[in-house]
DRENRO-711812 format. One record per residue (C-alpha): residue number from 1; x, y negated, z. Coordinates in nm, 2 decimals. Each point is the difference from the previous one (the first is absolute). Last residue first. Layout:
N
[rec NUM, [X, Y, Z]] ...
END
This chain:
451
[rec 451, [-0.88, -0.23, -2.51]] [rec 450, [0.26, 0.23, 0.17]] [rec 449, [-0.13, 0.34, 0.08]] [rec 448, [0.01, 0.15, 0.35]] [rec 447, [-0.08, 0.38, 0.07]] [rec 446, [-0.06, 0.11, 0.36]] [rec 445, [0.02, 0.31, 0.20]] [rec 444, [0.12, 0.24, -0.28]] [rec 443, [0.09, 0.32, 0.18]] [rec 442, [0.37, 0.09, -0.07]] [rec 441, [0.16, 0.33, -0.13]] [rec 440, [0.37, 0.01, -0.03]] [rec 439, [0.15, 0.30, -0.18]] [rec 438, [0.34, 0.03, 0.15]] [rec 437, [0.30, 0.10, -0.21]] [rec 436, [0.23, 0.28, 0.11]] [rec 435, [0.30, -0.05, 0.24]] [rec 434, [0.38, -0.03, -0.04]] [rec 433, [-0.09, -0.36, -0.09]] [rec 432, [0.20, -0.04, -0.32]] [rec 431, [0.01, 0.38, -0.12]] [rec 430, [-0.36, 0.03, 0.11]] [rec 429, [-0.11, -0.28, -0.23]] [rec 428, [0.19, 0.14, -0.30]] [rec 427, [-0.17, 0.35, 0.08]] [rec 426, [-0.34, -0.17, -0.01]] [rec 425, [0.07, -0.15, -0.34]] [rec 424, [0.15, 0.32, -0.15]] [rec 423, [-0.30, 0.21, 0.14]] [rec 422, [-0.25, -0.25, -0.15]] [rec 421, [0.16, 0.01, -0.35]] [rec 420, [0.03, 0.38, 0.02]] [rec 419, [-0.37, 0.04, 0.04]] [rec 418, [-0.16, 0.21, 0.26]] [rec 417, [0.01, -0.18, 0.33]] [rec 416, [-0.03, 0.12, 0.37]] [rec 415, [0.35, 0.15, -0.01]] [rec 414, [0.14, -0.34, -0.10]] [rec 413, [-0.07, -0.10, 0.37]] [rec 412, [-0.29, -0.21, 0.13]] [rec 411, [0.00, -0.12, 0.37]] [rec 410, [-0.33, -0.13, 0.14]] [rec 409, [-0.05, -0.37, 0.08]] [rec 408, [-0.35, -0.02, 0.15]] [rec 407, [-0.28, -0.26, 0.07]] [rec 406, [0.18, -0.34, 0.01]] [rec 405, [-0.23, -0.28, 0.00]] [rec 404, [0.00, -0.22, -0.32]] [rec 403, [-0.04, -0.34, -0.12]] [rec 402, [-0.02, -0.05, -0.38]] [rec 401, [0.12, -0.35, -0.10]] [rec 400, [-0.07, -0.12, -0.36]] [rec 399, [0.13, -0.32, -0.17]] [rec 398, [0.31, -0.01, 0.22]] [rec 397, [0.17, -0.34, 0.04]] [rec 396, [-0.11, -0.04, 0.36]] [rec 395, [0.18, 0.33, 0.10]] [rec 394, [-0.09, 0.28, 0.24]] [rec 393, [0.05, 0.09, 0.38]] [rec 392, [-0.29, 0.15, 0.19]] [rec 391, [-0.15, -0.23, 0.27]] [rec 390, [-0.36, 0.12, -0.03]] [rec 389, [-0.10, -0.32, -0.18]] [rec 388, [0.29, 0.07, -0.24]] [rec 387, [0.35, -0.13, 0.07]] [rec 386, [0.22, -0.23, -0.22]] [rec 385, [0.34, 0.01, -0.13]] [rec 384, [0.07, -0.24, -0.28]] [rec 383, [0.20, 0.13, -0.31]] [rec 382, [0.31, -0.19, -0.12]] [rec 381, [0.21, 0.31, 0.03]] [rec 380, [0.35, 0.08, 0.13]] [rec 379, [-0.11, -0.08, 0.35]] [rec 378, [-0.22, 0.32, 0.01]] [rec 377, [0.32, 0.19, -0.06]] [rec 376, [0.12, -0.07, 0.36]] [rec 375, [0.26, 0.26, 0.03]] [rec 374, [0.08, 0.31, 0.21]] [rec 373, [-0.34, 0.20, 0.00]] [rec 372, [-0.13, -0.21, -0.29]] [rec 371, [0.13, 0.24, -0.25]] [rec 370, [0.14, -0.11, -0.33]] [rec 369, [-0.11, -0.08, -0.36]] [rec 368, [-0.36, 0.11, 0.01]] [rec 367, [-0.14, -0.29, 0.19]] [rec 366, [0.18, -0.24, -0.23]] [rec 365, [-0.20, 0.13, -0.29]] [rec 364, [-0.30, -0.18, 0.17]] [rec 363, [0.16, -0.34, -0.07]] [rec 362, [0.09, 0.07, -0.37]] [rec 361, [-0.36, 0.13, -0.06]] [rec 360, [-0.15, -0.32, 0.15]] [rec 359, [-0.09, -0.16, -0.33]] [rec 358, [-0.20, 0.31, -0.11]] [rec 357, [-0.28, -0.06, 0.27]] [rec 356, [0.04, 0.21, 0.31]] [rec 355, [-0.15, 0.31, 0.17]] [rec 354, [0.03, 0.06, 0.37]] [rec 353, [-0.05, 0.32, 0.20]] [rec 352, [-0.04, -0.06, 0.37]] [rec 351, [0.10, 0.19, 0.31]] [rec 350, [-0.13, 0.14, 0.31]] [rec 349, [0.09, 0.28, 0.25]] [rec 348, [0.24, -0.24, 0.18]] [rec 347, [0.31, 0.23, 0.06]] [rec 346, [-0.08, 0.25, -0.28]] [rec 345, [-0.03, -0.28, -0.26]] [rec 344, [0.33, -0.16, 0.13]] [rec 343, [0.18, 0.33, -0.06]] [rec 342, [-0.16, 0.03, -0.35]] [rec 341, [0.15, -0.35, -0.06]] [rec 340, [0.34, 0.11, 0.10]] [rec 339, [-0.02, 0.27, -0.27]] [rec 338, [0.19, 0.32, 0.10]] [rec 337, [-0.29, 0.24, -0.08]] [rec 336, [-0.04, -0.12, -0.36]] [rec 335, [-0.34, -0.14, -0.07]] [rec 334, [-0.27, 0.15, -0.22]] [rec 333, [-0.33, -0.19, 0.01]] [rec 332, [-0.37, 0.03, 0.09]] [rec 331, [-0.28, -0.23, 0.05]] [rec 330, [-0.33, 0.07, 0.18]] [rec 329, [-0.37, -0.07, 0.00]] [rec 328, [-0.18, 0.21, 0.27]] [rec 327, [-0.20, 0.31, -0.03]] [rec 326, [0.27, 0.20, 0.17]] [rec 325, [0.21, -0.09, -0.30]] [rec 324, [-0.11, -0.19, -0.31]] [rec 323, [0.22, -0.15, -0.26]] [rec 322, [0.28, -0.23, -0.09]] [rec 321, [0.34, 0.03, -0.17]] [rec 320, [0.36, 0.01, 0.03]] [rec 319, [0.35, 0.00, -0.16]] [rec 318, [0.15, -0.33, -0.09]] [rec 317, [0.14, -0.12, 0.35]] [rec 316, [0.18, -0.30, 0.11]] [rec 315, [0.12, -0.05, 0.36]] [rec 314, [-0.08, -0.25, 0.26]] [rec 313, [0.10, -0.06, 0.37]] [rec 312, [-0.20, -0.20, 0.25]] [rec 311, [0.12, -0.07, 0.36]] [rec 310, [-0.31, 0.12, 0.16]] [rec 309, [0.01, 0.27, -0.28]] [rec 308, [-0.14, 0.08, -0.34]] [rec 307, [0.02, -0.10, -0.37]] [rec 306, [-0.05, 0.20, -0.31]] [rec 305, [0.05, -0.19, -0.32]] [rec 304, [-0.18, 0.20, -0.27]] [rec 303, [0.08, -0.02, -0.37]] [rec 302, [-0.15, -0.24, -0.26]] [rec 301, [0.02, 0.25, -0.29]] [rec 300, [-0.02, 0.36, 0.15]] [rec 299, [-0.19, -0.07, 0.31]] [rec 298, [-0.23, -0.28, -0.10]] [rec 297, [-0.05, 0.11, -0.35]] [rec 296, [-0.12, 0.35, 0.11]] [rec 295, [-0.21, -0.16, 0.28]] [rec 294, [-0.21, -0.19, -0.25]] [rec 293, [-0.15, -0.28, 0.21]] [rec 292, [-0.38, 0.03, 0.07]] [rec 291, [-0.01, 0.00, 0.37]] [rec 290, [-0.38, 0.00, 0.08]] [rec 289, [0.00, 0.35, 0.16]] [rec 288, [0.30, -0.10, 0.21]] [rec 287, [-0.18, -0.31, 0.14]] [rec 286, [0.17, -0.33, -0.10]] [rec 285, [0.12, -0.26, 0.24]] [rec 284, [0.09, -0.33, -0.13]] [rec 283, [0.34, -0.17, -0.02]] [rec 282, [0.09, -0.35, -0.04]] [rec 281, [0.16, -0.03, 0.33]] [rec 280, [0.31, -0.21, -0.06]] [rec 279, [-0.22, -0.29, -0.11]] [rec 278, [-0.21, 0.02, 0.30]] [rec 277, [0.32, 0.02, 0.22]] [rec 276, [0.13, -0.32, -0.16]] [rec 275, [-0.34, -0.16, 0.04]] [rec 274, [0.00, 0.09, 0.37]] [rec 273, [0.34, -0.14, 0.06]] [rec 272, [-0.10, -0.33, -0.18]] [rec 271, [-0.32, -0.02, 0.21]] [rec 270, [0.17, 0.03, 0.33]] [rec 269, [-0.21, 0.16, 0.27]] [rec 268, [-0.24, -0.06, 0.29]] [rec 267, [-0.29, 0.22, 0.10]] [rec 266, [-0.23, -0.18, 0.27]] [rec 265, [-0.27, 0.21, 0.18]] [rec 264, [-0.32, -0.19, 0.09]] [rec 263, [-0.22, 0.25, -0.19]] [rec 262, [0.21, -0.06, -0.30]] [rec 261, [0.24, -0.29, -0.08]] [rec 260, [0.26, 0.03, -0.28]] [rec 259, [0.30, -0.23, 0.02]] [rec 258, [0.26, -0.13, -0.24]] [rec 257, [0.32, -0.20, 0.05]] [rec 256, [0.20, 0.23, 0.23]] [rec 255, [0.36, -0.10, -0.05]] [rec 254, [0.06, -0.06, 0.38]] [rec 253, [-0.36, -0.06, 0.12]] [rec 252, [-0.18, -0.19, -0.27]] [rec 251, [-0.22, -0.30, -0.04]] [rec 250, [-0.25, 0.23, -0.17]] [rec 249, [-0.14, 0.04, -0.36]] [rec 248, [-0.29, 0.24, -0.01]] [rec 247, [0.05, 0.36, -0.06]] [rec 246, [-0.07, 0.20, -0.32]] [rec 245, [-0.23, 0.30, -0.03]] [rec 244, [-0.06, 0.27, -0.26]] [rec 243, [0.37, -0.03, -0.13]] [rec 242, [0.07, 0.37, 0.07]] [rec 241, [0.25, -0.10, 0.25]] [rec 240, [-0.23, -0.23, 0.18]] [rec 239, [-0.28, 0.27, 0.02]] [rec 238, [0.24, 0.26, 0.12]] [rec 237, [0.15, -0.24, 0.27]] [rec 236, [-0.35, -0.10, 0.12]] [rec 235, [-0.12, 0.36, 0.01]] [rec 234, [0.31, 0.12, 0.19]] [rec 233, [-0.04, -0.28, 0.25]] [rec 232, [-0.35, 0.09, 0.07]] [rec 231, [0.10, 0.36, 0.05]] [rec 230, [0.26, -0.11, 0.26]] [rec 229, [-0.27, -0.22, 0.17]] [rec 228, [-0.24, 0.28, 0.03]] [rec 227, [0.25, 0.23, 0.15]] [rec 226, [0.04, -0.27, 0.27]] [rec 225, [0.25, -0.28, 0.11]] [rec 224, [-0.09, -0.15, 0.33]] [rec 223, [-0.09, -0.37, -0.03]] [rec 222, [-0.19, -0.06, 0.33]] [rec 221, [0.26, -0.06, 0.27]] [rec 220, [0.21, -0.25, -0.18]] [rec 219, [0.28, 0.23, -0.14]] [rec 218, [0.26, -0.14, -0.23]] [rec 217, [0.22, 0.31, -0.08]] [rec 216, [-0.29, 0.26, 0.02]] [rec 215, [-0.16, 0.24, 0.23]] [rec 214, [-0.15, 0.27, -0.21]] [rec 213, [-0.32, 0.20, 0.07]] [rec 212, [-0.14, 0.29, -0.19]] [rec 211, [0.27, 0.28, 0.00]] [rec 210, [-0.17, 0.34, 0.00]] [rec 209, [0.28, 0.20, -0.17]] [rec 208, [-0.19, 0.07, -0.33]] [rec 207, [-0.14, -0.36, -0.01]] [rec 206, [0.34, -0.15, 0.07]] [rec 205, [0.17, 0.21, -0.28]] [rec 204, [-0.26, -0.05, -0.26]] [rec 203, [-0.03, -0.39, 0.06]] [rec 202, [0.38, -0.04, 0.03]] [rec 201, [0.07, 0.18, -0.33]] [rec 200, [-0.26, -0.20, -0.20]] [rec 199, [0.08, -0.32, 0.17]] [rec 198, [0.38, 0.05, -0.05]] [rec 197, [-0.06, 0.09, -0.36]] [rec 196, [-0.19, -0.31, -0.07]] [rec 195, [0.26, -0.22, 0.18]] [rec 194, [0.28, 0.17, -0.21]] [rec 193, [-0.19, -0.07, -0.32]] [rec 192, [-0.06, -0.35, 0.11]] [rec 191, [0.36, -0.09, 0.04]] [rec 190, [0.18, -0.11, 0.32]] [rec 189, [-0.04, -0.34, 0.16]] [rec 188, [-0.38, 0.03, 0.03]] [rec 187, [-0.10, -0.25, 0.28]] [rec 186, [-0.31, 0.14, 0.18]] [rec 185, [-0.22, -0.23, 0.22]] [rec 184, [-0.24, 0.20, 0.23]] [rec 183, [0.28, 0.15, 0.20]] [rec 182, [0.16, 0.08, -0.34]] [rec 181, [0.00, 0.37, -0.05]] [rec 180, [0.37, 0.05, 0.03]] [rec 179, [0.06, -0.29, 0.24]] [rec 178, [0.09, 0.21, 0.29]] [rec 177, [-0.18, 0.33, -0.01]] [rec 176, [0.00, 0.14, 0.36]] [rec 175, [-0.22, 0.32, 0.01]] [rec 174, [-0.29, 0.14, 0.21]] [rec 173, [-0.24, 0.29, -0.02]] [rec 172, [0.21, 0.21, 0.23]] [rec 171, [0.19, 0.33, -0.02]] [rec 170, [0.31, -0.15, -0.16]] [rec 169, [0.03, -0.38, 0.06]] [rec 168, [0.05, -0.13, -0.36]] [rec 167, [0.27, -0.26, -0.08]] [rec 166, [-0.08, -0.19, -0.33]] [rec 165, [0.30, -0.09, -0.22]] [rec 164, [0.06, -0.29, -0.25]] [rec 163, [0.31, 0.07, -0.19]] [rec 162, [-0.08, -0.15, -0.34]] [rec 161, [-0.17, -0.29, 0.16]] [rec 160, [-0.37, -0.07, 0.02]] [rec 159, [-0.04, 0.30, -0.23]] [rec 158, [0.17, 0.28, 0.16]] [rec 157, [-0.17, 0.23, 0.26]] [rec 156, [0.26, 0.25, 0.13]] [rec 155, [-0.13, 0.22, 0.28]] [rec 154, [0.22, 0.03, 0.30]] [rec 153, [-0.13, 0.22, 0.27]] [rec 152, [-0.02, -0.09, 0.36]] [rec 151, [-0.02, 0.27, 0.28]] [rec 150, [-0.12, -0.03, 0.36]] [rec 149, [0.04, 0.25, 0.29]] [rec 148, [0.37, -0.07, 0.00]] [rec 147, [0.11, -0.27, -0.23]] [rec 146, [0.06, 0.19, -0.32]] [rec 145, [0.06, -0.20, -0.31]] [rec 144, [-0.10, 0.17, -0.31]] [rec 143, [0.11, -0.04, -0.36]] [rec 142, [-0.27, 0.03, -0.27]] [rec 141, [0.16, -0.23, -0.23]] [rec 140, [0.36, -0.04, 0.09]] [rec 139, [0.12, -0.29, 0.23]] [rec 138, [0.33, -0.16, -0.06]] [rec 137, [0.22, -0.09, 0.30]] [rec 136, [0.17, -0.34, 0.02]] [rec 135, [0.26, -0.04, 0.27]] [rec 134, [0.06, -0.33, 0.15]] [rec 133, [0.17, -0.32, -0.13]] [rec 132, [-0.30, -0.17, -0.15]] [rec 131, [0.12, -0.32, -0.18]] [rec 130, [-0.17, 0.08, -0.33]] [rec 129, [-0.33, 0.11, 0.16]] [rec 128, [-0.25, -0.20, -0.19]] [rec 127, [0.22, -0.04, -0.30]] [rec 126, [0.19, 0.32, -0.08]] [rec 125, [-0.25, 0.21, 0.18]] [rec 124, [-0.27, -0.14, -0.23]] [rec 123, [0.16, 0.19, -0.29]] [rec 122, [0.03, 0.31, 0.22]] [rec 121, [-0.38, 0.03, 0.02]] [rec 120, [-0.01, 0.32, -0.16]] [rec 119, [0.23, 0.14, 0.27]] [rec 118, [-0.30, 0.01, 0.24]] [rec 117, [0.11, -0.11, 0.34]] [rec 116, [0.14, 0.11, 0.34]] [rec 115, [0.20, -0.23, 0.21]] [rec 114, [0.31, 0.00, 0.21]] [rec 113, [0.19, -0.20, 0.27]] [rec 112, [-0.31, -0.21, 0.07]] [rec 111, [-0.04, -0.37, 0.08]] [rec 110, [0.11, -0.09, -0.36]] [rec 109, [-0.32, 0.15, -0.12]] [rec 108, [-0.19, -0.30, 0.13]] [rec 107, [-0.13, -0.13, -0.33]] [rec 106, [-0.08, 0.33, -0.16]] [rec 105, [-0.39, -0.02, -0.02]] [rec 104, [-0.05, -0.38, -0.07]] [rec 103, [0.33, 0.01, -0.20]] [rec 102, [-0.12, 0.27, -0.24]] [rec 101, [0.16, 0.34, -0.01]] [rec 100, [-0.29, 0.25, 0.02]] [rec 99, [-0.18, 0.21, 0.26]] [rec 98, [0.31, -0.02, 0.21]] [rec 97, [0.09, 0.25, 0.28]] [rec 96, [0.21, -0.08, 0.31]] [rec 95, [0.07, 0.28, 0.23]] [rec 94, [-0.03, -0.05, 0.38]] [rec 93, [0.13, 0.21, 0.28]] [rec 92, [-0.28, 0.02, 0.27]] [rec 91, [-0.03, -0.26, 0.28]] [rec 90, [-0.29, -0.17, -0.18]] [rec 89, [-0.13, -0.36, 0.06]] [rec 88, [0.31, -0.17, 0.13]] [rec 87, [0.21, 0.19, -0.25]] [rec 86, [-0.22, -0.16, -0.28]] [rec 85, [0.09, -0.35, 0.13]] [rec 84, [0.36, 0.09, 0.02]] [rec 83, [0.01, 0.11, -0.36]] [rec 82, [-0.19, -0.30, -0.11]] [rec 81, [0.26, -0.23, 0.16]] [rec 80, [-0.08, -0.29, -0.25]] [rec 79, [-0.33, 0.04, -0.18]] [rec 78, [-0.01, -0.18, -0.34]] [rec 77, [-0.18, 0.20, -0.27]] [rec 76, [-0.13, 0.34, 0.12]] [rec 75, [0.19, 0.31, 0.06]] [rec 74, [-0.20, 0.28, -0.15]] [rec 73, [-0.12, 0.32, 0.16]] [rec 72, [0.17, 0.06, 0.33]] [rec 71, [0.04, 0.36, 0.08]] [rec 70, [0.01, 0.18, 0.33]] [rec 69, [0.16, 0.31, 0.14]] [rec 68, [-0.03, 0.28, 0.25]] [rec 67, [-0.37, 0.03, 0.11]] [rec 66, [-0.11, -0.21, -0.29]] [rec 65, [-0.04, -0.38, -0.04]] [rec 64, [-0.12, -0.20, -0.30]] [rec 63, [0.09, -0.37, 0.00]] [rec 62, [-0.16, -0.19, -0.28]] [rec 61, [0.08, -0.34, -0.17]] [rec 60, [-0.21, -0.25, -0.17]] [rec 59, [0.05, -0.32, -0.19]] [rec 58, [-0.27, -0.23, 0.13]] [rec 57, [-0.03, -0.20, -0.32]] [rec 56, [0.36, -0.07, -0.06]] [rec 55, [0.17, -0.17, 0.30]] [rec 54, [-0.23, 0.08, 0.30]] [rec 53, [0.09, 0.37, 0.09]] [rec 52, [-0.23, 0.26, 0.13]] [rec 51, [0.12, 0.31, 0.17]] [rec 50, [-0.21, 0.31, 0.03]] [rec 49, [0.06, 0.26, 0.26]] [rec 48, [-0.04, 0.37, 0.03]] [rec 47, [0.06, 0.24, 0.30]] [rec 46, [-0.26, -0.10, 0.26]] [rec 45, [-0.25, -0.12, -0.27]] [rec 44, [-0.02, -0.29, -0.24]] [rec 43, [0.22, -0.20, 0.23]] [rec 42, [0.08, -0.35, -0.08]] [rec 41, [0.34, -0.17, -0.11]] [rec 40, [0.01, -0.37, -0.07]] [rec 39, [0.29, -0.14, -0.22]] [rec 38, [0.18, -0.32, -0.07]] [rec 37, [-0.06, -0.25, 0.28]] [rec 36, [0.00, 0.27, 0.27]] [rec 35, [-0.25, 0.27, 0.11]] [rec 34, [0.02, 0.35, 0.13]] [rec 33, [-0.25, 0.27, 0.13]] [rec 32, [-0.34, -0.15, -0.11]] [rec 31, [-0.30, 0.22, 0.04]] [rec 30, [-0.21, 0.01, -0.32]] [rec 29, [-0.27, -0.24, -0.14]] [rec 28, [0.24, -0.12, -0.28]] [rec 27, [0.08, -0.36, -0.08]] [rec 26, [0.19, 0.04, -0.32]] [rec 25, [0.26, -0.27, -0.09]] [rec 24, [-0.01, -0.25, -0.27]] [rec 23, [-0.34, -0.16, 0.02]] [rec 22, [-0.20, -0.15, -0.28]] [rec 21, [-0.08, 0.35, -0.15]] [rec 20, [0.01, 0.18, -0.33]] [rec 19, [0.14, 0.34, 0.05]] [rec 18, [0.37, 0.02, -0.05]] [rec 17, [0.19, 0.21, -0.24]] [rec 16, [0.29, -0.24, -0.03]] [rec 15, [-0.09, -0.34, 0.14]] [rec 14, [0.32, -0.15, -0.13]] [rec 13, [0.13, 0.26, -0.22]] [rec 12, [0.32, -0.13, -0.19]] [rec 11, [0.08, -0.33, 0.16]] [rec 10, [-0.10, 0.10, 0.35]] [rec 9, [0.20, 0.32, -0.05]] [rec 8, [0.32, -0.17, -0.08]] [rec 7, [-0.03, -0.27, 0.27]] [rec 6, [-0.09, 0.27, 0.26]] [rec 5, [0.31, 0.21, -0.09]] [rec 4, [0.23, -0.30, 0.01]] [rec 3, [-0.15, -0.09, 0.35]] [rec 2, [0.04, 0.37, 0.11]] [rec 1, [0.38, -0.01, -0.09]] 
END
């Protein structure tokens, strides 16, 4: 199985994430505790070890030992008997964690009865780990692994792959980031928007919690990841997506055929994938005070598609408006209490209000035909789901996206209104939902207008 895995990964990402060097295995100035033809383990301290492989640019493994348990982060490329090697270094029960599912990080998973990984890398599991017979456990973002005196927290950092994950040692300044930030040579196998969001979220979280040093997936001794590197990756990705910079042609690793080099850092991507993402990102941000659209026409004529949820759900609304609340720009709309989309809004605290050109009226009407609670009504349209820079669901075909953060959703009954028309409307909603309408207020966090 390991030979098959190595052949696959060599073809796909030969030199994945490696720093530029003539040698293929790190020679670290640390005490050596184990060596064979495939791996060298050295002690970082009495309870932490680093393993350097020699197949794909010193692919790197880490053993982290607590008082009760230990974890092995990544499984290298070709390391027969890795479980026995690790057991010779620590006598604690070992859990295998993967930073991502590439063959130079999951090559020896077959030595272990179970493995933990980010489910977003499932497409790689079908190839890289297709012969794996053990139990696959899915990591959730923020999940903690208690080792006894030491704790690791999983922090999702997609970009290199959709499921790239960094493991943070709680209470220290240290993390283990795999190939998420490139090791000096990043391969962008996800999309640029995802990478940009990862950099923003990671920088903020790491800075807030004191994480400043990250051991990576191809460690040579002097290429720690840093907060400065994360910010640099964000800058490059934003400039490339905006069309301000383009990479030079490269010979390619996998399907990477363009490279941007800055301050010795190499940023690899596929030009066709970037151009597709650029064409799908023809939105500009507009400040609320500069938003000149007629809100009366938008709400009553174009209608609003409200979308929310980690698994997005949409509905159509034709009552609403904009204004100022708590000195902030806000939107408001009436939603029946039993709307599934309202449930999603309350779960995540964020949502978008999208407005579409006339030709999509038939598509958006599908969002009003039935509930998404027990059916995939999204599949009944030709609309393309996207996410804003802050990760809130919306649609590519929209001409305007208003992104909101939930402020309040108070109940309004017919007793609060003074016209018979309003009382009749609200009573109809109550008869359906057995609850009164909710008046949903949302702070406008971003407005995107297609150009």
